[in-house]
PDB file of N, CA, C and O in Angstrom:
ATOM      1  N   MET A   1      33.836 -14.352 -50.348  1.00  0.00           N
ATOM      2  CA  MET A   1      33.118 -15.272 -49.500  1.00  0.00           C
ATOM      3  C   MET A   1      32.135 -14.465 -48.655  1.00  0.00           C
ATOM      4  O   MET A   1      32.497 -13.437 -48.083  1.00  0.00           O
ATOM      5  N   MET A   2      30.907 -14.928 -48.581  1.00  0.00           N
ATOM      6  CA  MET A   2      29.879 -14.211 -47.844  1.00  0.00           C
ATOM      7  C   MET A   2      29.192 -15.184 -46.884  1.00  0.00           C
ATOM      8  O   MET A   2      28.805 -16.292 -47.255  1.00  0.00           O
ATOM      9  N   VAL A   3      29.052 -14.716 -45.600  1.00  0.00           N
ATOM     10  CA  VAL A   3      28.408 -15.537 -44.581  1.00  0.00           C
ATOM     11  C   VAL A   3      27.116 -14.852 -44.189  1.00  0.00           C
ATOM     12  O   VAL A   3      27.110 -13.657 -43.893  1.00  0.00           O
ATOM     13  N   ILE A   4      26.024 -15.594 -44.184  1.00  0.00           N
ATOM     14  CA  ILE A   4      24.731 -15.048 -43.829  1.00  0.00           C
ATOM     15  C   ILE A   4      24.236 -15.769 -42.579  1.00  0.00           C
ATOM     16  O   ILE A   4      24.168 -16.997 -42.542  1.00  0.00           O
ATOM     17  N   PHE A   5      23.888 -14.983 -41.551  1.00  0.00           N
ATOM     18  CA  PHE A   5      23.329 -15.539 -40.331  1.00  0.00           C
ATOM     19  C   PHE A   5      21.852 -15.201 -40.289  1.00  0.00           C
ATOM     20  O   PHE A   5      21.454 -14.057 -40.509  1.00  0.00           O
ATOM     21  N   GLU A   6      21.068 -16.185 -40.011  1.00  0.00           N
ATOM     22  CA  GLU A   6      19.641 -15.954 -39.886  1.00  0.00           C
ATOM     23  C   GLU A   6      19.246 -16.148 -38.430  1.00  0.00           C
ATOM     24  O   GLU A   6      19.653 -17.115 -37.786  1.00  0.00           O
ATOM     25  N   ALA A   7      18.463 -15.237 -37.929  1.00  0.00           N
ATOM     26  CA  ALA A   7      18.022 -15.322 -36.535  1.00  0.00           C
ATOM     27  C   ALA A   7      16.635 -15.929 -36.468  1.00  0.00           C
ATOM     28  O   ALA A   7      15.802 -15.724 -37.351  1.00  0.00           O
ATOM     29  N   LEU A   8      16.409 -16.668 -35.419  1.00  0.00           N
ATOM     30  CA  LEU A   8      15.089 -17.235 -35.192  1.00  0.00           C
ATOM     31  C   LEU A   8      14.318 -16.286 -34.288  1.00  0.00           C
ATOM     32  O   LEU A   8      14.645 -16.151 -33.109  1.00  0.00           O
ATOM     33  N   HIS A   9      13.310 -15.636 -34.822  1.00  0.00           N
ATOM     34  CA  HIS A   9      12.555 -14.643 -34.064  1.00  0.00           C
ATOM     35  C   HIS A   9      11.273 -15.194 -33.461  1.00  0.00           C
ATOM     36  O   HIS A   9      10.490 -14.449 -32.872  1.00  0.00           O
ATOM     37  N   ASN A  10      11.059 -16.481 -33.604  1.00  0.00           N
ATOM     38  CA  ASN A  10       9.825 -17.030 -33.078  1.00  0.00           C
ATOM     39  C   ASN A  10       9.991 -17.597 -31.662  1.00  0.00           C
ATOM     40  O   ASN A  10       9.029 -18.106 -31.086  1.00  0.00           O
ATOM     41  N   GLN A  11      11.181 -17.514 -31.109  1.00  0.00           N
ATOM     42  CA  GLN A  11      11.406 -18.030 -29.755  1.00  0.00           C
ATOM     43  C   GLN A  11      11.145 -16.926 -28.739  1.00  0.00           C
ATOM     44  O   GLN A  11      11.651 -15.813 -28.882  1.00  0.00           O
ATOM     45  N   GLU A  12      10.365 -17.231 -27.725  1.00  0.00           N
ATOM     46  CA  GLU A  12      10.052 -16.260 -26.680  1.00  0.00           C
ATOM     47  C   GLU A  12      10.804 -16.628 -25.410  1.00  0.00           C
ATOM     48  O   GLU A  12      10.994 -17.809 -25.120  1.00  0.00           O
ATOM     49  N   PRO A  13      11.236 -15.619 -24.648  1.00  0.00           N
ATOM     50  CA  PRO A  13      11.954 -15.931 -23.402  1.00  0.00           C
ATOM     51  C   PRO A  13      11.016 -16.568 -22.381  1.00  0.00           C
ATOM     52  O   PRO A  13       9.814 -16.301 -22.359  1.00  0.00           O
ATOM     53  N   ARG A  14      11.582 -17.393 -21.561  1.00  0.00           N
ATOM     54  CA  ARG A  14      10.788 -18.039 -20.515  1.00  0.00           C
ATOM     55  C   ARG A  14      10.492 -17.032 -19.414  1.00  0.00           C
ATOM     56  O   ARG A  14      11.414 -16.405 -18.893  1.00  0.00           O
ATOM     57  N   GLY A  15       9.248 -16.868 -19.056  1.00  0.00           N
ATOM     58  CA  GLY A  15       8.833 -15.891 -18.058  1.00  0.00           C
ATOM     59  C   GLY A  15       9.217 -16.262 -16.646  1.00  0.00           C
ATOM     60  O   GLY A  15       9.500 -15.376 -15.840  1.00  0.00           O
ATOM     61  N   TYR A  16       9.236 -17.545 -16.316  1.00  0.00           N
ATOM     62  CA  TYR A  16       9.527 -17.932 -14.942  1.00  0.00           C
ATOM     63  C   TYR A  16      10.982 -17.693 -14.567  1.00  0.00           C
ATOM     64  O   TYR A  16      11.278 -17.483 -13.391  1.00  0.00           O
ATOM     65  N   VAL A  17      11.888 -17.719 -15.516  1.00  0.00           N
ATOM     66  CA  VAL A  17      13.301 -17.439 -15.221  1.00  0.00           C
ATOM     67  C   VAL A  17      13.456 -15.987 -14.805  1.00  0.00           C
ATOM     68  O   VAL A  17      14.139 -15.696 -13.823  1.00  0.00           O
ATOM     69  N   VAL A  18      12.849 -15.095 -15.517  1.00  0.00           N
ATOM     70  CA  VAL A  18      12.950 -13.669 -15.223  1.00  0.00           C
ATOM     71  C   VAL A  18      12.351 -13.370 -13.844  1.00  0.00           C
ATOM     72  O   VAL A  18      12.899 -12.559 -13.097  1.00  0.00           O
ATOM     73  N   GLY A  19      11.248 -14.009 -13.509  1.00  0.00           N
ATOM     74  CA  GLY A  19      10.598 -13.768 -12.225  1.00  0.00           C
ATOM     75  C   GLY A  19      11.439 -14.177 -11.043  1.00  0.00           C
ATOM     76  O   GLY A  19      11.549 -13.424 -10.075  1.00  0.00           O
ATOM     77  N   TRP A  20      12.043 -15.367 -11.096  1.00  0.00           N
ATOM     78  CA  TRP A  20      12.831 -15.775  -9.927  1.00  0.00           C
ATOM     79  C   TRP A  20      14.149 -15.043  -9.857  1.00  0.00           C
ATOM     80  O   TRP A  20      14.683 -14.862  -8.763  1.00  0.00           O
ATOM     81  N   ILE A  21      14.696 -14.615 -10.978  1.00  0.00           N
ATOM     82  CA  ILE A  21      15.926 -13.807 -10.933  1.00  0.00           C
ATOM     83  C   ILE A  21      15.634 -12.466 -10.261  1.00  0.00           C
ATOM     84  O   ILE A  21      16.425 -11.994  -9.443  1.00  0.00           O
ATOM     85  N   ILE A  22      14.507 -11.857 -10.603  1.00  0.00           N
ATOM     86  CA  ILE A  22      14.127 -10.585  -9.984  1.00  0.00           C
ATOM     87  C   ILE A  22      13.871 -10.776  -8.494  1.00  0.00           C
ATOM     88  O   ILE A  22      14.298  -9.949  -7.689  1.00  0.00           O
ATOM     89  N   ALA A  23      13.189 -11.841  -8.116  1.00  0.00           N
ATOM     90  CA  ALA A  23      12.880 -12.086  -6.703  1.00  0.00           C
ATOM     91  C   ALA A  23      14.150 -12.305  -5.889  1.00  0.00           C
ATOM     92  O   ALA A  23      14.286 -11.751  -4.798  1.00  0.00           O
ATOM     93  N   ILE A  24      15.080 -13.102  -6.402  1.00  0.00           N
ATOM     94  CA  ILE A  24      16.328 -13.362  -5.672  1.00  0.00           C
ATOM     95  C   ILE A  24      17.172 -12.102  -5.578  1.00  0.00           C
ATOM     96  O   ILE A  24      17.738 -11.818  -4.522  1.00  0.00           O
ATOM     97  N   SER A  25      17.266 -11.340  -6.662  1.00  0.00           N
ATOM     98  CA  SER A  25      18.073 -10.115  -6.608  1.00  0.00           C
ATOM     99  C   SER A  25      17.460  -9.086  -5.668  1.00  0.00           C
ATOM    100  O   SER A  25      18.183  -8.336  -5.013  1.00  0.00           O
ATOM    101  N   LEU A  26      16.126  -9.045  -5.597  1.00  0.00           N
ATOM    102  CA  LEU A  26      15.464  -8.140  -4.661  1.00  0.00           C
ATOM    103  C   LEU A  26      15.763  -8.540  -3.223  1.00  0.00           C
ATOM    104  O   LEU A  26      16.066  -7.684  -2.393  1.00  0.00           O
ATOM    105  N   LEU A  27      15.682  -9.825  -2.922  1.00  0.00           N
ATOM    106  CA  LEU A  27      15.980 -10.295  -1.571  1.00  0.00           C
ATOM    107  C   LEU A  27      17.448 -10.067  -1.195  1.00  0.00           C
ATOM    108  O   LEU A  27      17.747  -9.685  -0.063  1.00  0.00           O
ATOM    109  N   VAL A  28      18.350 -10.298  -2.129  1.00  0.00           N
ATOM    110  CA  VAL A  28      19.779 -10.060  -1.861  1.00  0.00           C
ATOM    111  C   VAL A  28      20.037  -8.576  -1.639  1.00  0.00           C
ATOM    112  O   VAL A  28      20.825  -8.212  -0.766  1.00  0.00           O
ATOM    113  N   GLY A  29      19.386  -7.716  -2.414  1.00  0.00           N
ATOM    114  CA  GLY A  29      19.547  -6.268  -2.235  1.00  0.00           C
ATOM    115  C   GLY A  29      19.046  -5.804  -0.883  1.00  0.00           C
ATOM    116  O   GLY A  29      19.697  -4.996  -0.221  1.00  0.00           O
ATOM    117  N   ILE A  30      17.886  -6.310  -0.465  1.00  0.00           N
ATOM    118  CA  ILE A  30      17.346  -5.950   0.852  1.00  0.00           C
ATOM    119  C   ILE A  30      18.267  -6.452   1.951  1.00  0.00           C
ATOM    120  O   ILE A  30      18.493  -5.751   2.937  1.00  0.00           O
ATOM    121  N   LEU A  31      18.804  -7.660   1.793  1.00  0.00           N
ATOM    122  CA  LEU A  31      19.725  -8.218   2.786  1.00  0.00           C
ATOM    123  C   LEU A  31      20.992  -7.377   2.903  1.00  0.00           C
ATOM    124  O   LEU A  31      21.459  -7.119   4.012  1.00  0.00           O
ATOM    125  N   ILE A  32      21.551  -6.949   1.779  1.00  0.00           N
ATOM    126  CA  ILE A  32      22.751  -6.095   1.806  1.00  0.00           C
ATOM    127  C   ILE A  32      22.434  -4.754   2.456  1.00  0.00           C
ATOM    128  O   ILE A  32      23.237  -4.238   3.232  1.00  0.00           O
ATOM    129  N   PHE A  33      21.270  -4.185   2.146  1.00  0.00           N
ATOM    130  CA  PHE A  33      20.863  -2.916   2.750  1.00  0.00           C
ATOM    131  C   PHE A  33      20.739  -3.045   4.265  1.00  0.00           C
ATOM    132  O   PHE A  33      21.235  -2.194   5.004  1.00  0.00           O
ATOM    133  N   LEU A  34      20.077  -4.110   4.732  1.00  0.00           N
ATOM    134  CA  LEU A  34      19.917  -4.312   6.168  1.00  0.00           C
ATOM    135  C   LEU A  34      21.259  -4.546   6.853  1.00  0.00           C
ATOM    136  O   LEU A  34      21.491  -4.042   7.952  1.00  0.00           O
ATOM    137  N   LEU A  35      22.135  -5.302   6.216  1.00  0.00           N
ATOM    138  CA  LEU A  35      23.466  -5.537   6.776  1.00  0.00           C
ATOM    139  C   LEU A  35      24.245  -4.228   6.906  1.00  0.00           C
ATOM    140  O   LEU A  35      24.899  -3.992   7.922  1.00  0.00           O
ATOM    141  N   LEU A  36      24.177  -3.393   5.895  1.00  0.00           N
ATOM    142  CA  LEU A  36      24.859  -2.096   5.935  1.00  0.00           C
ATOM    143  C   LEU A  36      24.266  -1.187   7.010  1.00  0.00           C
ATOM    144  O   LEU A  36      25.002  -0.493   7.711  1.00  0.00           O
ATOM    145  N   ALA A  37      22.941  -1.188   7.143  1.00  0.00           N
ATOM    146  CA  ALA A  37      22.291  -0.364   8.160  1.00  0.00           C
ATOM    147  C   ALA A  37      22.669  -0.812   9.566  1.00  0.00           C
ATOM    148  O   ALA A  37      22.929   0.021  10.434  1.00  0.00           O
ATOM    149  N   VAL A  38      22.701  -2.118   9.797  1.00  0.00           N
ATOM    150  CA  VAL A  38      23.082  -2.630  11.121  1.00  0.00           C
ATOM    151  C   VAL A  38      24.542  -2.312  11.405  1.00  0.00           C
ATOM    152  O   VAL A  38      24.883  -1.941  12.528  1.00  0.00           O
ATOM    153  N   LEU A  39      25.398  -2.449  10.419  1.00  0.00           N
ATOM    154  CA  LEU A  39      26.811  -2.134  10.597  1.00  0.00           C
ATOM    155  C   LEU A  39      27.015  -0.660  10.951  1.00  0.00           C
ATOM    156  O   LEU A  39      27.778  -0.342  11.862  1.00  0.00           O
ATOM    157  N   LEU A  40      26.334   0.240  10.233  1.00  0.00           N
ATOM    158  CA  LEU A  40      26.444   1.669  10.540  1.00  0.00           C
ATOM    159  C   LEU A  40      25.854   1.991  11.906  1.00  0.00           C
ATOM    160  O   LEU A  40      26.380   2.850  12.614  1.00  0.00           O
ATOM    161  N   TRP A  41      24.776   1.322  12.288  1.00  0.00           N
ATOM    162  CA  TRP A  41      24.157   1.544  13.603  1.00  0.00           C
ATOM    163  C   TRP A  41      25.099   1.103  14.713  1.00  0.00           C
ATOM    164  O   TRP A  41      25.232   1.799  15.721  1.00  0.00           O
ATOM    165  N   LYS A  42      25.756  -0.042  14.545  1.00  0.00           N
ATOM    166  CA  LYS A  42      26.691  -0.540  15.557  1.00  0.00           C
ATOM    167  C   LYS A  42      27.912   0.379  15.685  1.00  0.00           C
ATOM    168  O   LYS A  42      28.489   0.500  16.765  1.00  0.00           O
ATOM    169  N   MET A  43      28.299   1.016  14.595  1.00  0.00           N
ATOM    170  CA  MET A  43      29.445   1.921  14.620  1.00  0.00           C
ATOM    171  C   MET A  43      29.075   3.290  15.184  1.00  0.00           C
ATOM    172  O   MET A  43      29.952   4.127  15.396  1.00  0.00           O
ATOM    173  N   GLY A  44      27.787   3.525  15.428  1.00  0.00           N
ATOM    174  CA  GLY A  44      27.362   4.788  16.011  1.00  0.00           C
ATOM    175  C   GLY A  44      27.103   5.891  15.007  1.00  0.00           C
ATOM    176  O   GLY A  44      27.101   7.069  15.366  1.00  0.00           O
ATOM    177  N   PHE A  45      26.887   5.531  13.766  1.00  0.00           N
ATOM    178  CA  PHE A  45      26.675   6.544  12.732  1.00  0.00           C
ATOM    179  C   PHE A  45      25.379   7.318  12.937  1.00  0.00           C
ATOM    180  O   PHE A  45      25.317   8.504  12.614  1.00  0.00           O
ATOM    181  N   PHE A  46      24.344   6.673  13.466  1.00  0.00           N
ATOM    182  CA  PHE A  46      23.042   7.306  13.614  1.00  0.00           C
ATOM    183  C   PHE A  46      22.835   7.916  14.999  1.00  0.00           C
ATOM    184  O   PHE A  46      21.746   8.412  15.289  1.00  0.00           O
ATOM    185  N   ARG A  47      23.842   7.892  15.852  1.00  0.00           N
ATOM    186  CA  ARG A  47      23.707   8.425  17.200  1.00  0.00           C
ATOM    187  C   ARG A  47      23.717   9.955  17.155  1.00  0.00           C
ATOM    188  O   ARG A  47      24.573  10.563  16.513  1.00  0.00           O
ATOM    189  N   ARG A  48      22.765  10.557  17.838  1.00  0.00           N
ATOM    190  CA  ARG A  48      22.679  12.020  17.855  1.00  0.00           C
ATOM    191  C   ARG A  48      23.563  12.573  18.964  1.00  0.00           C
ATOM    192  O   ARG A  48      23.591  12.049  20.078  1.00  0.00           O
ATOM    193  N   ARG A  49      24.273  13.623  18.643  1.00  0.00           N
ATOM    194  CA  ARG A  49      25.159  14.247  19.620  1.00  0.00           C
ATOM    195  C   ARG A  49      24.851  15.723  19.807  1.00  0.00           C
ATOM    196  O   ARG A  49      25.715  16.494  20.224  1.00  0.00           O
ATOM    197  N   TYR A  50      23.620  16.116  19.498  1.00  0.00           N
ATOM    198  CA  TYR A  50      23.268  17.525  19.582  1.00  0.00           C
ATOM    199  C   TYR A  50      23.341  18.041  21.012  1.00  0.00           C
ATOM    200  O   TYR A  50      23.829  19.148  21.239  1.00  0.00           O
ATOM    201  N   LYS A  51      22.869  17.269  21.975  1.00  0.00           N
ATOM    202  CA  LYS A  51      22.883  17.712  23.363  1.00  0.00           C
ATOM    203  C   LYS A  51      24.302  17.909  23.855  1.00  0.00           C
ATOM    204  O   LYS A  51      24.591  18.884  24.548  1.00  0.00           O
ATOM    205  N   GLU A  52      25.193  16.990  23.502  1.00  0.00           N
ATOM    206  CA  GLU A  52      26.593  17.130  23.890  1.00  0.00           C
ATOM    207  C   GLU A  52      27.214  18.376  23.268  1.00  0.00           C
ATOM    208  O   GLU A  52      27.960  19.094  23.933  1.00  0.00           O
ATOM    209  N   ILE A  53      26.918  18.633  22.019  1.00  0.00           N
ATOM    210  CA  ILE A  53      27.490  19.796  21.337  1.00  0.00           C
ATOM    211  C   ILE A  53      26.964  21.088  21.953  1.00  0.00           C
ATOM    212  O   ILE A  53      27.727  22.032  22.157  1.00  0.00           O
ATOM    213  N   ILE A  54      25.669  21.139  22.250  1.00  0.00           N
ATOM    214  CA  ILE A  54      25.076  22.347  22.847  1.00  0.00           C
ATOM    215  C   ILE A  54      25.655  22.596  24.230  1.00  0.00           C
ATOM    216  O   ILE A  54      25.969  23.736  24.572  1.00  0.00           O
ATOM    217  N   GLU A  55      25.801  21.540  25.035  1.00  0.00           N
ATOM    218  CA  GLU A  55      26.376  21.689  26.372  1.00  0.00           C
ATOM    219  C   GLU A  55      27.827  22.154  26.288  1.00  0.00           C
ATOM    220  O   GLU A  55      28.238  23.023  27.058  1.00  0.00           O
ATOM    221  N   ALA A  56      28.596  21.599  25.381  1.00  0.00           N
ATOM    222  CA  ALA A  56      29.992  22.008  25.224  1.00  0.00           C
ATOM    223  C   ALA A  56      30.079  23.464  24.790  1.00  0.00           C
ATOM    224  O   ALA A  56      30.952  24.193  25.261  1.00  0.00           O
ATOM    225  N   GLU A  57      29.202  23.894  23.914  1.00  0.00           N
ATOM    226  CA  GLU A  57      29.197  25.286  23.466  1.00  0.00           C
ATOM    227  C   GLU A  57      28.805  26.224  24.600  1.00  0.00           C
ATOM    228  O   GLU A  57      29.362  27.313  24.739  1.00  0.00           O
ATOM    229  N   LYS A  58      27.833  25.788  25.416  1.00  0.00           N
ATOM    230  CA  LYS A  58      27.415  26.596  26.556  1.00  0.00           C
ATOM    231  C   LYS A  58      28.556  26.759  27.559  1.00  0.00           C
ATOM    232  O   LYS A  58      28.815  27.857  28.052  1.00  0.00           O
ATOM    233  N   ASN A  59      29.225  25.661  27.847  1.00  0.00           N
ATOM    234  CA  ASN A  59      30.359  25.703  28.774  1.00  0.00           C
ATOM    235  C   ASN A  59      31.484  26.568  28.230  1.00  0.00           C
ATOM    236  O   ASN A  59      32.135  27.291  28.986  1.00  0.00           O
ATOM    237  N   ARG A  60      31.714  26.501  26.943  1.00  0.00           N
ATOM    238  CA  ARG A  60      32.773  27.311  26.340  1.00  0.00           C
ATOM    239  C   ARG A  60      32.436  28.799  26.449  1.00  0.00           C
ATOM    240  O   ARG A  60      33.306  29.620  26.740  1.00  0.00           O
ATOM    241  N   LYS A  61      31.175  29.136  26.216  1.00  0.00           N
ATOM    242  CA  LYS A  61      30.777  30.543  26.289  1.00  0.00           C
ATOM    243  C   LYS A  61      30.821  31.055  27.729  1.00  0.00           C
ATOM    244  O   LYS A  61      31.189  32.205  27.968  1.00  0.00           O
ATOM    245  N   ASP A  62      30.446  30.203  28.687  1.00  0.00           N
ATOM    246  CA  ASP A  62      30.473  30.627  30.089  1.00  0.00           C
ATOM    247  C   ASP A  62      31.894  30.833  30.589  1.00  0.00           C
ATOM    248  O   ASP A  62      32.147  31.754  31.366  1.00  0.00           O
ATOM    249  N   ASN A  63      32.809  30.006  30.162  1.00  0.00           N
ATOM    250  CA  ASN A  63      34.185  30.075  30.643  1.00  0.00           C
ATOM    251  C   ASN A  63      35.039  31.066  29.867  1.00  0.00           C
ATOM    252  O   ASN A  63      36.109  31.467  30.324  1.00  0.00           O
ATOM    253  N   GLU A  64      34.575  31.449  28.722  1.00  0.00           N
ATOM    254  CA  GLU A  64      35.372  32.320  27.864  1.00  0.00           C
ATOM    255  C   GLU A  64      35.294  33.764  28.351  1.00  0.00           C
ATOM    256  O   GLU A  64      34.214  34.288  28.625  1.00  0.00           O
ATOM    257  N   GLU A  65      36.447  34.384  28.451  1.00  0.00           N
ATOM    258  CA  GLU A  65      36.479  35.791  28.842  1.00  0.00           C
ATOM    259  C   GLU A  65      36.337  36.620  27.570  1.00  0.00           C
ATOM    260  O   GLU A  65      37.188  36.565  26.682  1.00  0.00           O
ATOM    261  N   SER A  66      35.275  37.373  27.495  1.00  0.00           N
ATOM    262  CA  SER A  66      35.016  38.177  26.318  1.00  0.00           C
ATOM    263  C   SER A  66      34.413  39.499  26.760  1.00  0.00           C
ATOM    264  O   SER A  66      33.742  39.558  27.790  1.00  0.00           O
ATOM    265  N   TRP A  67      34.638  40.536  26.012  1.00  0.00           N
ATOM    266  CA  TRP A  67      34.067  41.820  26.387  1.00  0.00           C
ATOM    267  C   TRP A  67      32.621  41.873  25.918  1.00  0.00           C
ATOM    268  O   TRP A  67      32.266  41.326  24.874  1.00  0.00           O
ATOM    269  N   ASP A  68      31.813  42.533  26.699  1.00  0.00           N
ATOM    270  CA  ASP A  68      30.410  42.732  26.391  1.00  0.00           C
ATOM    271  C   ASP A  68      30.044  44.162  26.739  1.00  0.00           C
ATOM    272  O   ASP A  68      30.761  44.822  27.491  1.00  0.00           O
ATOM    273  N   TRP A  69      28.949  44.641  26.206  1.00  0.00           N
ATOM    274  CA  TRP A  69      28.451  45.946  26.594  1.00  0.00           C
ATOM    275  C   TRP A  69      27.827  45.882  27.988  1.00  0.00           C
ATOM    276  O   TRP A  69      27.781  46.877  28.713  1.00  0.00           O
ATOM    277  N   VAL A  70      27.354  44.700  28.341  1.00  0.00           N
ATOM    278  CA  VAL A  70      26.732  44.519  29.635  1.00  0.00           C
ATOM    279  C   VAL A  70      27.621  43.619  30.472  1.00  0.00           C
ATOM    280  O   VAL A  70      28.103  42.596  29.985  1.00  0.00           O
ATOM    281  N   GLN A  71      27.844  43.988  31.731  1.00  0.00           N
ATOM    282  CA  GLN A  71      28.674  43.164  32.603  1.00  0.00           C
ATOM    283  C   GLN A  71      27.975  41.839  32.913  1.00  0.00           C
ATOM    284  O   GLN A  71      26.759  41.792  33.098  1.00  0.00           O
ATOM    285  N   LYS A  72      28.751  40.783  32.965  1.00  0.00           N
ATOM    286  CA  LYS A  72      28.213  39.487  33.351  1.00  0.00           C
ATOM    287  C   LYS A  72      28.103  39.444  34.868  1.00  0.00           C
ATOM    288  O   LYS A  72      28.894  40.080  35.564  1.00  0.00           O
ATOM    289  N   ASN A  73      27.138  38.708  35.382  1.00  0.00           N
ATOM    290  CA  ASN A  73      27.022  38.525  36.827  1.00  0.00           C
ATOM    291  C   ASN A  73      28.166  37.658  37.313  1.00  0.00           C
ATOM    292  O   ASN A  73      28.423  36.578  36.781  1.00  0.00           O
ATOM    293  N   GLN A  74      28.853  38.157  38.341  1.00  0.00           N
ATOM    294  CA  GLN A  74      30.011  37.391  38.851  1.00  0.00           C
ATOM    295  C   GLN A  74      29.767  36.879  40.212  1.00  0.00           C
ATOM    296  O   GLN A  74      30.631  36.217  40.788  1.00  0.00           O
TER     297      GLN A  74
END
């Protein structure tokens, strides 16, 4: 027994379906990106802490007793 399937190659896809699918997926992607960015911003992910780290390091070095070739001013 042999089954033969013939395909119809003269049918073209509808262009307007592809366009609105791309537009909606683009808008949904941008919305998800913005939601993620706002969530990370609210959690403090983008907050810079360089000044705090530098001040803490400075305080640690000032308070730390360490030998030097040159005496520290007391």
